[in-house]
C-alpha positions, 0 to 999 in steps of 0.5 A: 043280735050276735054275741061274738066280739069277733063276729062284730069285728068281721061285720062292723069293723074289718077294713075300716080306717081310724075315722070309721072305727071312731064312728062305730065307737061313738055309736056304741057309746050312744047305745050304752047310754041309751040302754043305761037310761032305759034300765035306770027308769023307775018303771023298768022291769014292770013292762014286758022284757024283750029278748035279748034283755037290756042287760044282755044287750048292755053286756054285749055292747060293752064287749063290742066297744072293747073290741072296737078299741082293740081294732083302733089300736090295730090300725095304729091309733090308740084309744084316748079315753074321754075326761069322764072315762078317766074319772071312772078309771081313777074312781075304780082305782081308788074305791078301796080307799073309801072308809065312810059314806055320808048321805043327807036326805030330805030338807025343805018342808020334810026335815032332814036325815043324815045317814052314815055308813062306815066301811072297815072290817065290818059294815057299820050303819048309823043314822041321825035325824035332825 
């Protein structure tokens, strides 16, 4: 696996038209989703880790995706984010406005617990068992 976005450009993107670059972007997004799925599995980390690790591959694939977006702009077709990507951009822009997080855990047969975390100058943690 190469780790150079410019090397990726030379081998995968150079000379492609808009549709070819969009196919590469789609493939990169699928690879990112697969790597995230693997890393979020409860058994992740208990198996033998291959090299490069999934986290390194994810980091590199994200770099390649950014370079592919730049290549798309270079051929005169600016990248248009999906609805999900626009939501992430909006969330990231507003994360500083979060002041409280409330989690309700349990229910059904085991009861219900409510946990509240307040975020201001300090982190405050309250729990209430119902």
